[in-house]
All heavy atoms as an XYZ file, in Angstrom:
935
protein
N       2.422     -3.855    -22.988
C       3.294     -3.395    -21.938
C       3.336     -4.626    -20.962
O       2.290     -5.184    -20.574
C       2.739     -2.154    -21.171
C       3.497     -1.878    -19.920
C       2.666     -0.953    -22.070
N       4.594     -5.011    -20.564
C       4.797     -6.017    -19.474
C       5.129     -5.267    -18.231
O       6.011     -4.407    -18.273
C       5.873     -7.016    -19.927
C       5.446     -7.907    -21.051
C       5.630     -7.288    -22.415
O       6.590     -6.609    -22.657
N       4.650     -7.427    -23.255
N       4.557     -5.670    -17.168
C       4.773     -4.945    -15.867
C       5.261     -6.087    -14.781
O       4.725     -7.092    -14.793
C       3.527     -4.354    -15.334
C       2.819     -3.294    -16.307
C       1.450     -2.839    -15.670
C       3.730     -2.013    -16.555
N       6.285     -5.585    -14.056
C       6.837     -6.453    -12.970
C       6.860     -5.566    -11.642
O       7.716     -4.722    -11.619
C       8.158     -6.957    -13.454
C       8.770     -7.872    -12.365
C       8.005     -9.155    -12.194
O       7.752     -9.884    -13.036
N       7.691     -9.370    -10.858
N       6.120     -6.027    -10.765
C       6.140     -5.423     -9.402
C       7.030     -6.067     -8.475
O       7.222     -7.347     -8.475
C       4.735     -5.358     -8.832
N       7.603     -5.339     -7.658
C       8.521     -5.895     -6.612
C       8.631     -4.954     -5.411
O       8.115     -3.801     -5.484
C       9.888     -6.094     -7.182
O      10.504     -4.875     -7.548
N       9.210     -5.431     -4.317
C       9.432     -4.572     -3.187
C       8.591     -4.964     -1.999
O       8.683     -4.376     -0.910
N       7.702     -5.908     -2.188
C       6.884     -6.202     -0.997
C       7.647     -6.972     -0.028
O       8.872     -7.335     -0.230
N       6.999     -7.247      1.169
C       7.699     -7.950      2.209
C       6.962     -7.838      3.523
O       5.741     -7.440      3.543
N       7.552     -8.288      4.604
C       6.970     -8.292      5.958
C       7.563     -7.090      6.714
O       8.773     -6.968      6.797
C       7.304     -9.648      6.652
C       6.781     -9.713      8.092
C       5.353     -9.604      8.176
C       7.324    -11.019      8.765
N       6.675     -6.310      7.252
C       7.097     -5.082      7.980
C       6.198     -4.980      9.168
O       5.046     -5.381      9.148
C       7.063     -3.905      7.087
C       5.702     -3.488      6.616
C       7.720     -2.722      7.807
N       6.716     -4.347     10.217
C       5.885     -4.145     11.427
C       5.072     -2.864     11.205
O       5.395     -1.920     10.404
C       6.775     -3.882     12.677
C       7.389     -5.184     13.156
C       8.192     -4.968     14.407
N       8.937     -6.207     14.868
C       9.543     -6.318     15.928
N       9.761     -5.208     16.678
N      10.051     -7.443     16.292
N       3.953     -2.774     11.931
C       3.158     -1.575     11.811
C       3.895     -0.318     12.180
O       4.750     -0.304     13.070
C       1.978     -1.778     12.862
N       3.608      0.714     11.419
C       4.466      1.940     11.505
C       5.570      1.969     10.511
O       6.209      3.016     10.446
N       5.942      0.896      9.991
C       7.148      0.746      9.110
C       6.838      1.255      7.739
O       5.769      1.752      7.367
N       7.829      1.141      6.933
C       7.788      1.640      5.575
C       8.223      0.574      4.477
O       9.048     -0.240      4.832
C       8.629      2.953      5.300
O       8.129      3.926      6.149
N       7.706      0.613      3.315
C       8.176     -0.109      2.161
C       8.078      0.729      0.881
O       7.187      1.675      0.859
C       7.290     -1.346      1.968
C       7.453     -2.512      2.885
C       6.418     -3.626      2.655
C       8.862     -3.137      2.783
N       8.887      0.479     -0.078
C       8.716      1.102     -1.345
C       8.577      0.052     -2.399
O       9.373     -0.907     -2.563
C       9.941      1.983     -1.684
C       9.677      2.808     -2.959
C      10.789      3.650     -3.321
N      11.921      2.996     -4.010
C      12.812      3.646     -4.763
N      12.697      5.012     -4.964
N      13.810      3.025     -5.296
N       7.439      0.051     -3.069
C       7.160     -0.925     -4.131
C       7.563     -0.301     -5.460
O       7.623      0.962     -5.684
C       5.681     -1.185     -4.285
C       4.999     -1.776     -3.051
C       3.471     -2.086     -3.339
C       5.687     -2.904     -2.420
N       8.096     -1.076     -6.390
C       8.458     -0.651     -7.696
C       7.779     -1.517     -8.803
O       7.438     -2.647     -8.576
C       9.991     -0.800     -7.896
O      10.720     -0.100     -6.999
N       7.500     -0.892     -9.873
C       6.864     -1.622    -10.915
C       7.577     -1.122    -12.291
O       7.606     -0.005    -12.625
C       5.331     -1.178    -11.084
S       4.609     -1.898    -12.561
N       8.313     -2.112    -12.879
C       9.096     -1.782    -14.050
C       8.323     -2.256    -15.304
O       7.818     -3.370    -15.298
C      10.412     -2.532    -13.991
C      11.199     -2.279    -15.323
C      11.286     -2.138    -12.709
N       8.145     -1.378    -16.305
C       7.522     -1.657    -17.486
C       8.501     -1.916    -18.672
O       9.601     -1.355    -18.630
C       6.567     -0.495    -17.831
N       7.911     -2.721    -19.525
C       8.817     -3.070    -20.691
C       7.846     -3.290    -21.850
O       6.661     -3.617    -21.711
C       9.724     -4.152    -20.588
O       9.013     -5.377    -20.259
N       8.431     -3.246    -23.056
C       7.556     -3.532    -24.227
C       7.007     -2.424    -25.004
O       6.966     -2.528    -26.234
N       6.630     -1.342    -24.435
C       6.112     -0.146    -25.097
C       6.662      1.123    -24.389
O       7.386      1.093    -23.477
C       4.618     -0.213    -25.079
C       3.974     -1.317    -25.995
C       2.460     -1.229    -26.039
N       1.905     -2.396    -26.845
C       1.569     -2.169    -28.119
N       1.721     -1.003    -28.708
N       1.094     -3.207    -28.826
N       6.249      2.133    -24.981
C       6.809      3.502    -24.469
C       6.086      3.840    -23.198
O       4.953      4.167    -23.157
C       6.643      4.608    -25.492
O       7.135      4.260    -26.738
C       7.209      5.918    -25.053
N       6.814      3.648    -22.049
C       6.267      3.794    -20.667
C       5.708      5.151    -20.506
O       4.650      5.333    -19.929
C       7.407      3.440    -19.705
C       7.008      3.764    -18.372
C       6.183      2.841    -17.627
C       7.500      4.848    -17.650
C       5.891      3.079    -16.314
C       7.223      5.021    -16.295
C       6.338      4.169    -15.606
N       6.455      6.148    -21.029
C       5.988      7.429    -20.722
C       4.571      7.874    -21.166
O       3.999      8.908    -20.892
C       7.003      8.566    -21.238
C       7.101      8.585    -22.628
C       8.146      9.667    -23.037
N       8.248      9.776    -24.511
C       9.158      9.113    -25.207
N      10.009      8.233    -24.581
N       9.362      9.220    -26.476
N       4.089      7.041    -22.163
C       2.807      7.302    -22.745
C       1.616      6.715    -21.942
O       0.466      6.896    -22.287
C       2.686      6.612    -24.139
C       3.587      7.382    -25.130
O       3.996      8.535    -24.923
N       3.998      6.688    -26.191
N       1.961      6.011    -20.853
C       0.951      5.449    -20.115
C       0.684      5.958    -18.691
O       1.643      6.373    -18.004
C       1.233      3.877    -20.012
C       1.092      3.172    -21.245
C       2.145      3.043    -22.157
C      -0.095      2.522    -21.560
C       2.000      2.362    -23.315
C      -0.216      1.870    -22.745
C       0.818      1.847    -23.621
O       0.645      1.068    -24.791
N      -0.649      6.040    -18.337
C      -0.994      6.333    -16.996
C      -0.796      5.098    -16.186
O      -0.986      3.969    -16.673
C      -2.344      6.816    -16.898
C      -2.740      7.930    -17.893
N      -2.190      9.196    -17.797
C      -3.604      7.937    -18.922
C      -2.656     10.001    -18.771
N      -3.457      9.262    -19.487
N      -0.402      5.272    -14.944
C      -0.089      4.106    -14.101
C      -0.951      4.127    -12.781
O      -1.192      5.192    -12.313
C       1.399      4.116    -13.766
C       2.339      4.056    -15.023
S       2.152      2.554    -15.909
C       2.673      1.365    -14.717
N      -1.101      2.952    -12.274
C      -1.829      2.860    -10.950
C      -1.357      1.654    -10.135
O      -0.762      0.730    -10.601
N      -1.679      1.904     -8.806
C      -1.464      0.682     -7.892
C      -2.718      0.309     -7.345
O      -3.694      1.210     -7.059
C      -0.482      1.145     -6.791
C       0.964      1.267     -7.206
C       1.627      2.416     -7.614
C       1.849      0.272     -7.250
N       2.915      2.114     -7.826
C       3.132      0.714     -7.601
C       1.813     -1.196     -6.911
C       4.243      0.006     -7.746
C       2.992     -1.965     -7.162
C       4.150     -1.434     -7.570
N      -2.909     -0.986     -7.164
C      -4.155     -1.520     -6.617
C      -3.765     -2.622     -5.588
O      -2.549     -3.054     -5.526
C      -5.020     -2.224     -7.729
C      -5.378     -1.206     -8.725
C      -4.541     -0.777     -9.696
C      -6.757     -0.643     -8.696
C      -4.988      0.186    -10.618
C      -7.175      0.299     -9.582
C      -6.275      0.712    -10.567
N      -4.606     -3.012     -4.819
C      -4.298     -4.163     -3.793
C      -5.523     -4.974     -3.624
O      -6.695     -4.569     -3.809
C      -3.811     -3.539     -2.521
C      -4.874     -2.756     -1.757
C      -4.176     -2.048     -0.557
N      -5.165     -1.363      0.285
C      -4.917     -0.562      1.275
N      -3.626     -0.420      1.640
N      -5.893      0.047      1.947
N      -5.285     -6.222     -3.187
C      -6.248     -7.124     -2.922
C      -5.914     -7.970     -1.715
O      -4.894     -8.678     -1.717
C      -6.599     -8.057     -4.091
C      -7.812     -8.935     -3.955
C      -8.225     -9.550     -5.204
O      -7.519     -9.739     -6.202
N      -9.516    -10.069     -5.297
N      -6.707     -7.862     -0.675
C      -6.555     -8.690      0.550
C      -7.348     -9.931      0.439
O      -8.335    -10.006     -0.349
C      -6.869     -7.824      1.708
N      -7.049    -10.943      1.145
C      -7.712    -12.230      1.164
C      -9.288    -12.012      1.399
O      -9.599    -11.330      2.410
C      -7.052    -13.112      2.139
C      -5.708    -12.550      2.220
C      -5.824    -11.111      2.063
N     -10.077    -12.577      0.517
C     -11.436    -12.478      0.718
C     -12.094    -11.164      0.395
O     -13.320    -10.952      0.623
N     -11.194    -10.229     -0.107
C     -11.867     -8.897     -0.488
C     -11.605     -8.693     -1.922
O     -10.781     -9.305     -2.602
C     -11.146     -7.835      0.324
C     -11.371     -7.846      1.856
C     -10.784     -6.730      2.561
C     -11.120     -6.712      4.067
N     -10.524     -5.551      4.810
N     -12.386     -7.669     -2.477
C     -12.223     -7.297     -3.838
C     -10.956     -6.391     -3.984
O     -10.493     -5.795     -3.050
C     -13.423     -6.489     -4.307
C     -14.683     -7.408     -4.418
C     -15.855     -6.633     -5.023
O     -15.699     -5.416     -5.291
O     -16.937     -7.295     -5.224
N     -10.492     -6.390     -5.185
C      -9.312     -5.585     -5.477
C      -9.746     -4.148     -5.385
O     -10.838     -3.721     -5.804
C      -8.886     -5.831     -6.933
C      -7.594     -5.040     -7.346
C      -7.110     -5.479     -8.643
N      -8.097     -5.181     -9.749
C      -8.136     -5.696    -10.894
N      -7.314     -6.646    -11.126
N      -9.071     -5.387    -11.795
N      -8.888     -3.332     -4.810
C      -9.266     -1.822     -4.618
C      -8.149     -0.995     -5.103
O      -6.949     -1.339     -5.077
C      -9.591     -1.600     -3.134
C      -8.357     -1.809     -2.189
C      -8.654     -1.289     -0.772
O      -9.786     -0.804     -0.493
O      -7.728     -1.536      0.054
N      -8.565      0.200     -5.433
C      -7.675      1.279     -5.994
C      -6.859      1.824     -4.812
O      -7.398      1.930     -3.730
C      -8.504      2.380     -6.611
C      -7.731      3.662     -6.850
C      -6.909      3.693     -8.003
C      -7.892      4.692     -5.998
C      -6.246      4.830     -8.215
C      -7.206      5.849     -6.291
C      -6.402      5.975     -7.359
N      -5.602      2.071     -5.032
C      -4.710      2.657     -4.117
C      -4.256      3.926     -4.543
O      -4.356      4.991     -3.773
C      -3.479      1.653     -3.793
C      -2.533      2.355     -2.778
C      -3.957      0.342     -3.258
N      -3.582      4.070     -5.756
C      -3.031      5.337     -6.125
C      -2.868      5.276     -7.656
O      -2.750      4.252     -8.218
C      -1.730      5.615     -5.514
N      -2.864      6.494     -8.276
C      -2.694      6.542     -9.691
C      -1.840      7.860    -10.034
O      -1.855      8.783     -9.237
C      -3.996      6.569    -10.458
N      -1.219      7.827    -11.168
C      -0.455      8.978    -11.647
C      -0.548      9.022    -13.141
O      -0.598      8.012    -13.813
C       1.025      8.737    -11.215
C       1.835     10.008    -11.470
C       1.685      7.464    -11.808
C       3.144     10.024    -10.773
N      -0.633     10.245    -13.631
C      -0.835     10.429    -15.059
C       0.506     10.243    -15.807
O       1.565     10.298    -15.209
C      -1.288     11.929    -15.392
O      -0.565     12.872    -14.669
C      -2.876     12.051    -14.817
N       0.412     10.244    -17.101
C       1.634      9.950    -17.906
C       2.677     11.035    -17.665
O       3.816     10.726    -17.813
C       1.255      9.739    -19.341
C       0.692     10.903    -20.074
C      -0.609     11.206    -20.286
C       1.396     11.990    -20.703
N      -0.819     12.381    -20.968
C       0.452     12.894    -21.218
C       2.720     12.294    -20.793
C       0.868     13.980    -21.895
C       3.076     13.398    -21.521
C       2.175     14.250    -22.049
N       2.305     12.170    -17.447
C       3.268     13.234    -17.284
C       3.655     13.413    -15.765
O       4.636     14.243    -15.544
N       2.997     12.701    -14.871
C       3.313     12.872    -13.471
C       2.746     14.050    -12.836
O       2.897     14.242    -11.713
N       1.853     14.769    -13.609
C       1.411     16.052    -13.072
C       0.213     15.920    -12.117
O      -0.140     16.854    -11.383
N      -0.432     14.742    -12.280
C      -1.685     14.509    -11.390
C      -1.553     13.181    -10.753
O      -1.133     12.165    -11.309
C      -2.915     14.459    -12.304
O      -3.016     15.823    -12.844
C      -4.111     14.219    -11.434
N      -1.828     13.201     -9.471
C      -1.914     11.904     -8.672
C      -3.086     11.846     -7.914
O      -3.732     12.945     -7.577
C      -0.747     11.817     -7.684
O      -0.678     12.916     -6.844
C       0.565     11.763     -8.387
N      -3.623     10.655     -7.697
C      -4.845     10.432     -6.909
C      -4.583      9.312     -5.877
O      -3.810      8.346     -6.253
C      -6.028      9.991     -7.785
C      -6.464     11.233     -8.638
O      -7.101     12.131     -7.957
O      -6.498     11.241     -9.818
N      -5.310      9.388     -4.799
C      -5.145      8.382     -3.764
C      -6.447      7.914     -3.201
O      -7.383      8.686     -3.108
C      -4.256      8.860     -2.653
C      -2.835      9.300     -3.013
C      -2.522     10.574     -3.414
C      -1.840      8.284     -3.054
C      -1.295     10.925     -3.834
C      -0.534      8.681     -3.464
C      -0.265      9.983     -3.903
O       1.001     10.245     -4.214
N      -6.467      6.701     -2.856
C      -7.638      6.305     -1.975
C      -7.602      7.022     -0.657
O      -6.530      7.286     -0.145
C      -7.635      4.758     -1.720
N      -8.768      7.278     -0.105
C      -8.850      7.959      1.200
C      -7.961      7.242      2.286
O      -7.449      7.807      3.057
C     -10.243      8.150      1.608
C     -11.060      9.193      0.659
O     -10.294      9.982      0.046
O     -12.251      9.228      0.837
N      -8.014      5.918      2.233
C      -7.360      5.150      3.190
C      -5.892      5.253      3.200
O      -5.231      4.937      4.287
C      -7.795      3.647      3.050
O      -7.411      3.162      1.840
N      -5.255      5.754      2.152
C      -3.796      5.906      2.129
C      -3.302      7.300      1.991
O      -2.120      7.502      2.086
C      -3.262      4.946      1.061
C      -3.753      3.544      1.117
C      -3.548      5.554     -0.368
N      -4.212      8.257      1.896
C      -3.852      9.621      1.729
C      -2.920     10.029      2.915
O      -3.316      9.785      4.125
C      -5.006     10.520      1.644
C      -5.674     10.567      0.214
C      -6.758     11.534      0.177
C      -7.481     11.589     -1.217
N      -8.621     12.380     -1.246
N      -1.862     10.738      2.638
C      -0.940     11.175      3.659
C      -0.003     10.148      4.060
O       0.990     10.529      4.818
N      -0.078      8.952      3.666
C       0.814      7.842      4.127
C       1.623      7.356      2.822
O       2.741      6.974      3.016
C       0.060      6.813      4.730
C      -0.641      7.216      6.067
C      -1.194      6.045      6.829
N      -2.139      5.289      6.033
C      -2.083      4.004      5.752
N      -1.057      3.161      6.108
N      -3.059      3.326      4.990
N       0.861      7.253      1.739
C       1.480      6.677      0.520
C       1.823      7.767     -0.457
O       0.979      8.714     -0.659
C       0.513      5.685     -0.126
C       0.347      4.393      0.661
C       0.862      4.253      1.999
C      -0.327      3.245      0.056
C       0.576      3.044      2.684
C      -0.564      2.141      0.781
C      -0.130      1.953      2.108
N       2.812      7.516     -1.314
C       3.107      8.484     -2.321
C       3.465      7.652     -3.618
O       4.316      6.826     -3.563
C       4.325      9.336     -2.016
O       4.039     10.157     -0.763
C       4.680     10.372     -3.108
N       2.750      8.036     -4.669
C       3.085      7.381     -5.958
C       3.943      8.393     -6.783
O       3.718      9.610     -6.782
C       1.788      7.025     -6.798
C       2.076      6.243     -8.059
C       0.897      8.269     -7.023
C       0.821      5.710     -8.771
N       4.833      7.868     -7.541
C       5.767      8.657     -8.321
C       6.286      7.776     -9.542
O       6.072      6.547     -9.564
C       6.991      9.084     -7.505
O       7.811      8.083     -7.104
N       6.831      8.381    -10.529
C       7.301      7.687    -11.686
C       8.674      8.224    -12.152
O       8.899      9.407    -11.997
C       6.292      7.716    -12.816
C       6.016      8.976    -13.352
C       4.809      8.993    -14.342
N       5.089      8.172    -15.508
C       4.209      7.490    -16.196
N       2.846      7.736    -15.913
N       4.508      6.806    -17.278
N       9.445      7.416    -12.652
C      10.697      7.826    -13.232
C      10.771      7.177    -14.697
O      11.154      6.014    -14.852
C      11.842      7.278    -12.388
C      13.212      7.779    -12.775
C      14.299      7.340    -11.691
O      13.920      6.711    -10.762
O      15.475      7.704    -12.033
N      10.412      8.009    -15.610
C      10.259      7.521    -17.013
C      11.660      7.124    -17.460
O      11.713      6.252    -18.429
C       9.652      8.633    -17.892
C       8.199      8.884    -17.604
O       7.552      8.044    -16.809
O       7.671      9.912    -18.047
N      12.647      7.632    -17.101
C      14.030      7.314    -17.672
C      14.404      5.797    -17.464
O      15.128      5.154    -18.148
C      15.050      8.120    -17.008
N      13.721      5.201    -16.327
C      13.992      3.781    -16.075
C      12.676      3.028    -16.163
O      12.593      1.872    -15.569
C      14.658      3.626    -14.648
C      16.101      4.130    -14.770
C      13.927      4.256    -13.584
N      11.651      3.597    -16.777
C      10.369      2.893    -16.976
C       9.762      2.324    -15.717
O       9.340      1.139    -15.671
C      10.526      1.813    -18.023
C      10.896      2.293    -19.352
O      10.778      3.468    -19.659
N      11.333      1.317    -20.239
N       9.807      3.109    -14.659
C       9.432      2.553    -13.336
C       8.388      3.503    -12.609
O       8.583      4.772    -12.674
C      10.624      2.365    -12.407
O      11.553      1.516    -13.056
C      10.251      1.790    -11.048
N       7.453      2.867    -12.023
C       6.492      3.612    -11.059
C       6.721      3.133     -9.717
O       6.974      1.902     -9.545
C       5.025      3.491    -11.521
C       4.652      2.157    -11.538
C       4.135      4.473    -10.723
N       6.697      4.085     -8.729
C       6.965      3.551     -7.394
C       5.661      3.879     -6.407
O       4.914      4.723     -6.835
C       8.115      4.495     -6.827
C       9.375      4.357     -7.616
C       9.774      5.304     -8.478
C      10.281      3.267     -7.448
C      10.950      5.293     -9.133
C      11.398      3.117     -8.113
C      11.763      4.180     -9.044
O      12.946      4.084     -9.792
N       5.684      3.152     -5.420
C       4.689      3.507     -4.313
C       5.448      3.367     -3.064
O       5.808      2.334     -2.550
C       3.539      2.421     -4.355
C       2.402      2.748     -3.376
C       1.685      3.972     -3.809
C       1.448      1.483     -3.208
N       5.655      4.602     -2.556
C       6.299      4.717     -1.180
C       5.197      4.655     -0.118
O       4.191      5.499     -0.092
C       6.986      6.055     -1.063
C       7.706      6.308      0.306
C       8.830      5.331      0.559
O       9.629      5.071     -0.343
N       8.793      4.795      1.811
N       5.390      3.666      0.738
C       4.342      3.530      1.773
C       4.979      3.708      3.077
O       5.797      2.871      3.516
C       3.757      1.989      1.674
C       3.244      1.677      0.236
S       2.517      0.032      0.164
C       3.867     -1.043      0.492
N       4.473      4.655      3.806
C       4.833      5.011      5.210
C       3.703      4.725      6.196
O       2.526      4.703      5.788
C       5.320      6.387      5.218
C       6.578      6.673      4.295
O       7.302      5.822      4.102
N       6.652      7.880      3.733
N       4.068      4.624      7.423
C       3.017      4.440      8.379
C       2.143      3.264      8.148
O       0.923      3.355      8.378
N       2.723      2.184      7.728
C       1.944      1.020      7.356
C       1.182      0.429      8.509
O       1.641      0.468      9.767
C       2.861     -0.099      6.804
C       3.294      0.248      5.404
C       4.522     -0.664      4.978
C       2.158     -0.051      4.373
N      -0.058      0.001      8.209
C      -0.953     -0.570      9.208
C      -1.293     -2.061      8.828
O      -1.233     -2.376      7.604
C      -2.297      0.303      9.170
C      -2.032      1.779      9.528
C      -3.200      2.634      9.173
O      -4.214      2.067      8.646
O      -3.094      3.838      9.621
N      -1.711     -2.790      9.740
C      -2.008     -4.138      9.337
C      -3.161     -4.254      8.304
O      -3.098     -5.151      7.462
C      -2.572     -4.766     10.715
C      -1.824     -3.960     11.717
C      -1.690     -2.603     11.251
N      -3.939     -3.264      8.235
C      -5.096     -3.166      7.217
C      -4.506     -2.927      5.755
O      -5.215     -3.127      4.898
C      -6.030     -2.085      7.559
C      -6.845     -2.247      8.760
C      -6.092     -2.142     10.115
O      -5.061     -1.424      9.986
O      -6.597     -2.680     11.138
N      -3.226     -2.598      5.709
C      -2.594     -2.449      4.389
C      -2.070     -3.767      3.848
O      -1.622     -3.785      2.684
C      -1.460     -1.419      4.517
C      -1.880     -0.100      4.847
O      -2.925      0.422      4.352
O      -1.132      0.556      5.690
N      -2.149     -4.832      4.584
C      -1.704     -6.122      4.155
C      -2.504     -6.546      2.970
O      -3.688     -6.594      3.042
C      -1.822     -7.143      5.300
O      -0.872     -6.806      6.350
N      -1.863     -6.918      1.886
C      -2.572     -7.307      0.620
C      -1.430     -7.682     -0.380
O      -0.264     -7.416     -0.193
C      -3.474     -6.217      0.150
N      -1.997     -8.201     -1.469
C      -1.166     -8.331     -2.653
C      -1.293     -7.006     -3.457
O      -2.422     -6.659     -3.772
C      -1.482     -9.588     -3.541
C      -0.626     -9.567     -4.809
C      -1.348    -10.795     -2.746
N      -0.199     -6.404     -3.839
C      -0.269     -5.107     -4.493
C       0.079     -5.273     -5.985
O       1.089     -6.004     -6.257
C       0.703     -4.075     -3.928
C       0.264     -3.536     -2.656
C       0.130     -4.284     -1.447
C      -0.188     -2.161     -2.589
C      -0.357     -3.788     -0.265
C      -0.667     -1.652     -1.356
C      -0.820     -2.394     -0.248
O      -1.277     -1.912      0.914
N      -0.707     -4.723     -6.850
C      -0.557     -4.833     -8.265
C      -0.350     -3.521     -8.896
O      -0.984     -2.537     -8.405
C      -1.825     -5.487     -8.946
C      -2.143     -6.797     -8.392
C      -2.938     -7.003     -7.277
C      -1.626     -7.990     -9.125
C      -3.286     -8.339     -6.881
C      -2.117     -9.230     -8.548
C      -2.804     -9.365     -7.447
O      -3.186    -10.634     -6.998
N       0.430     -3.389    -10.021
C       0.511     -2.178    -10.818
C      -0.270     -2.468    -12.141
O      -0.409     -3.543    -12.647
C       1.938     -1.803    -10.972
S       2.980     -2.955    -11.828
N      -0.741     -1.351    -12.651
C      -1.446     -1.344    -13.901
C      -1.228     -0.217    -14.767
O      -0.775      0.813    -14.213
C      -3.013     -1.424    -13.592
N      -1.370     -0.332    -16.070
C      -1.076      0.781    -17.036
C      -2.226      0.848    -18.005
O      -2.817     -0.240    -18.426
C       0.318      0.452    -17.777
N      -2.511      2.016    -18.443
C      -3.471      2.289    -19.509
C      -3.205      3.591    -20.162
O      -2.638      4.528    -19.482
C      -4.922      2.150    -18.885
C      -5.948      1.907    -19.956
O      -6.297      2.831    -20.769
O      -6.384      0.749    -20.095
N      -3.705      3.729    -21.303
C      -3.565      5.040    -22.130
C      -4.546      5.993    -21.625
O      -4.512      7.181    -22.006
C      -3.591      4.754    -23.580
O      -4.804      4.060    -23.960
N      -5.613      5.567    -21.004
C      -6.659      6.419    -20.529
C      -6.687      6.459    -18.967
O      -6.838      5.419    -18.372
C      -8.028      5.932    -21.033
C      -8.199      5.877    -22.414
C      -9.602      5.502    -22.983
O     -10.522      5.863    -22.336
N      -9.589      4.586    -23.937
N      -6.599      7.641    -18.461
C      -6.556      7.797    -16.949
C      -7.723      7.314    -16.319
O      -7.749      6.692    -15.236
C      -6.209      9.230    -16.699
C      -5.846      9.359    -15.188
C      -4.644      8.833    -14.620
C      -6.602     10.297    -14.329
C      -4.321      9.040    -13.345
C      -6.251     10.415    -12.985
C      -5.047      9.781    -12.530
O      -4.707     10.006    -11.257
N      -8.873      7.539    -16.927
C     -10.170      7.150    -16.361
C     -10.225      5.584    -16.167
O     -10.795      5.185    -15.191
N      -9.631      4.815    -17.010
C      -9.633      3.461    -16.930
C      -8.802      3.056    -15.735
O      -9.159      2.083    -15.014
C      -9.046      2.804    -18.171
C     -10.043      2.884    -19.409
C     -11.287      2.153    -19.161
O     -12.290      2.670    -18.625
N     -11.385      0.991    -19.766
N      -7.727      3.541    -15.569
C      -6.990      3.344    -14.376
C      -7.641      3.655    -13.071
O      -7.781      2.880    -12.164
C      -5.541      4.117    -14.417
C      -4.619      3.628    -15.466
C      -4.875      4.108    -12.991
C      -3.950      2.226    -15.203
N      -8.308      4.816    -13.013
C      -9.035      5.218    -11.792
C     -10.166      4.226    -11.581
O     -10.500      4.031    -10.374
C      -9.494      6.596    -11.966
C      -8.447      7.690    -11.926
C      -7.944      7.769    -10.518
N      -8.737      8.502     -9.662
C      -9.493      7.887     -8.631
N      -9.281      6.593     -8.441
N     -10.283      8.646     -7.860
N     -10.646      3.671    -12.570
C     -11.802      2.693    -12.365
C     -11.289      1.257    -12.238
O     -12.137      0.335    -12.146
C     -12.772      2.780    -13.575
C     -13.591      4.061    -13.546
C     -14.641      3.987    -14.625
N     -14.205      4.016    -16.062
C     -13.908      5.198    -16.659
N     -14.322      6.355    -16.135
N     -13.478      5.090    -17.892
N     -10.052      1.087    -12.172
C      -9.469     -0.249    -11.988
C      -9.623     -1.170    -13.178
O      -9.677     -2.331    -13.059
N      -9.685     -0.584    -14.399
C      -9.796     -1.327    -15.616
C      -8.585     -1.073    -16.560
O      -8.759     -1.068    -17.737
C     -11.130     -0.850    -16.308
C     -12.313     -0.981    -15.530
C     -13.593     -0.440    -16.235
N     -14.716     -0.495    -15.458
C     -15.914      0.089    -15.795
N     -15.984      0.823    -16.823
N     -16.931     -0.125    -14.875
N      -7.408     -1.026    -15.950
C      -6.207     -0.876    -16.800
C      -6.103     -1.926    -17.808
O      -6.442     -3.108    -17.530
N      -5.534     -1.644    -18.894
C      -5.376     -2.696    -19.951
C      -4.275     -3.594    -19.651
O      -4.219     -4.708    -20.181
C      -5.042     -1.854    -21.273
C      -5.410     -2.702    -22.468
O      -6.256     -3.627    -22.430
N      -4.818     -2.330    -23.544
N      -3.215     -3.256    -18.881
C      -2.037     -4.060    -18.630
C      -1.834     -4.169    -17.005
O      -1.973     -3.157    -16.361
C      -0.783     -3.471    -19.284
C      -0.888     -3.302    -20.684
C      -1.234     -1.926    -21.207
C      -0.810     -4.210    -21.606
C      -1.360     -1.741    -22.595
C      -0.870     -4.047    -22.997
C      -1.199     -2.835    -23.524
O      -1.306     -2.595    -24.752
N      -1.631     -5.398    -16.635
C      -1.469     -5.604    -15.250
C      -0.174     -6.441    -15.048
O       0.094     -7.371    -15.872
C      -2.713     -6.388    -14.735
C      -3.906     -5.561    -14.670
C      -4.837     -5.332    -15.687
C      -4.390     -4.849    -13.534
N      -5.816     -4.591    -15.254
C      -5.613     -4.272    -13.966
C      -4.031     -4.709    -12.288
C      -6.344     -3.393    -13.148
C      -4.662     -3.890    -11.451
C      -5.869     -3.206    -11.792
N       0.460     -6.168    -13.909
C       1.575     -7.002    -13.610
C       1.210     -8.060    -12.557
O       0.093     -7.941    -11.905
N       2.068     -8.978    -12.283
C       1.874     -9.876    -11.182
C       2.072     -9.146     -9.910
O       2.798     -8.192     -9.876
C       2.855    -11.083    -11.245
C       2.513    -11.976    -12.461
C       3.487    -13.166    -12.495
C       3.140    -14.057    -13.658
N       4.070    -15.215    -13.733
N       1.434     -9.464     -8.815
C       1.423     -8.711     -7.665
C       2.617     -9.031     -6.681
O       3.403    -10.022     -7.007
N       2.877     -8.164     -5.715
C       3.875     -8.373     -4.805
C       3.182     -8.277     -3.359
O       2.335     -7.431     -3.148
C       4.911     -7.385     -4.902
O       6.012     -7.533     -3.959
C       4.408     -5.895     -4.719
N       3.549     -9.259     -2.565
C       2.837     -9.457     -1.247
C       3.355     -8.403     -0.210
O       4.605     -8.300     -0.027
C       2.976    -10.771     -0.671
C       2.432    -11.013      0.632
C       0.868    -11.030      0.671
O       0.284    -11.716     -0.142
N       0.227    -10.222      1.526
N       2.490     -7.678      0.356
C       2.828     -6.816      1.607
C       2.114     -7.263      2.734
O       0.848     -7.479      2.766
C       2.454     -5.367      1.313
C       2.641     -4.481      2.491
C       3.233     -4.795      0.106
N       2.893     -7.595      3.860
C       2.340     -8.074      5.096
C       2.731     -7.152      6.195
O       3.959     -6.941      6.369
C       2.638     -9.558      5.394
O       2.286    -10.370      4.309
C       2.049    -10.029      6.642
N       1.758     -6.584      6.891
C       2.132     -5.696      7.958
C       1.694     -6.340      9.344
O       0.501     -6.722      9.516
C       1.371     -4.356      7.872
C       1.842     -3.430      8.945
C       1.668     -3.769      6.445
N       2.618     -6.542     10.261
C       2.337     -7.179     11.516
C       1.993     -6.132     12.573
O       2.574     -5.016     12.507
C       3.480     -8.106     11.910
O       4.595     -7.327     12.120
N       1.114     -6.509     13.514
C       0.748     -5.547     14.552
C       1.667     -5.664     15.674
O       2.509     -6.473     15.810
C      -0.618     -5.803     14.971
O      -0.774     -7.108     15.440
């Protein structure tokens, strides 16, 4: 699976962005998907995940109620809608795919895309 994330940018605190991750190469609907982020000097951290059927989603406590993960299998895309952005959300955001949901939740996805930069100004 090849993954390409996009949608990052510069936004003021309180603003919104929607990230997209387009998959190609294999059957997208068979994969669980996740979003992760890494800020300078920090380890990569889990943000959100969604099962292959879209029936289950999980979020990091820091983004619950503000971020929403969704997927549209018809266009091989997973989204991350980010509302109420805070300066602490600034990071490079990555999408990942794996056939095992547990691997996604543990940040060990088999496939990773290049990141997209999100910068939130105060």
